[in-house]
N, C-alpha and C positions, 0 to 999 in steps of 0.2 A: 455537444457533438454526438452524432449517432454511433452505435456500435460498428456499423459498416465503415464509417469514416475512420474511426479509431483503428479498426482492423486493417484498413488500407495502409495507414501510417506505420503500424507495427509490422505488417507484412513486408513492405518495401524496405524499411530500415533494417529489419532482421535479415532480409535477403542480401542487402549491401554488406552487412557485417559478415555474413557467411562467405560472401565472395572475397572480401578483403582478407579474412583470416585463412581462407583456403589457398590464396595465391601469394601470401607473403612468404619469405624464406622461413625455414623451420625455427630458427632462433628468434624470430620476431613474434611467434605465436605465444599467447599466454598459456601458462601451465595450470591445470586444475588438478584436484585430487581424484577426479573421476576417471574411470576406465575410458579408453579411446572410443570404443563403440557406443558407450553411454553418452558421452559428449555429443557425438554425431546424432544419435537418435533423439536426444533432448532438444537440441537447437532446431533440427529439421522438423520435429513434431510441433514445436512452438510456431515455427514459420508456417507450416501447413495449416495449423489451427487458425492463425491470423488470416491466411488466404481464404480458408473456408468461411470464416465470418465475413470477410470483406467482399467476397465474390460468390455468395450463396446462390445456387442455381446454375453455376458454371463449373461444377465439380469435375466433369470429364475434361473440359478444356484446361482447367487449372492443374489437374493431375498430369495431363499430357505435357504441359509446359514445365511442370516440376520435374518430371522424369528426364526430360531433355536437358534441363538445367543441371541436374545431378550428373548426368553423363558428361556434359560439357565441362563441369568442374573437374572431374577426374581426368579428362583428356588434357585440360589446361595445366593441371598439376604435374602431369608427366613431362611438361616442357620447362619446369622450374627446377633448377639445381637443388638437390637435397630433398625435394618433395617426391612423393610416390603416388601413382595412381593405383588404387586397389579395387578390384571387382567387389570385394566384400564391403568396402565403404560405400560403393555405389548402391548395392542392395540395401544396406542399412538406411542410407539417406533417402533413397527413393521410396522405400516402404514407409519409413517414418513420416515423410512429408505427405504422402498420400493418405495415410491414416489420420494425420492431423487435419488435412483438408476435409475429409469425411466427418471427423469429430466436430470441427468448427461449423460446418454447414448443418449438422444435426442439432447442435446447440442453438443456432439461429432459428431453425424451424420449430424446435421445441419451445423456445422462448416466445415466438410469435403466436403459437397456439394457446399459450397460457396468459397472454395479455389481451 
């Protein structure tokens, strides 16, 4: 399997996991020992890197879609009892996913040059 195909699987599965964990009631979310913002930054960075690898060459489109997704998540959370939409979460998530997209695409381009 090519890195792009693996990236696509990881990108879409991770996105689905983010969606589910973001929209379940608070009691259904797993608890980790990491700070809230670090959890967000980590998963969105991973997701962005996977999208950057999977869709190298489409960074602007991927980034635009990612920012819209992050905004949509926060709006959707505001409609779920016990969940809270936070502007700070939106910024952390959007920045992390865009940095991940850029990092993933740079990794693909760098690897292509060296092979």
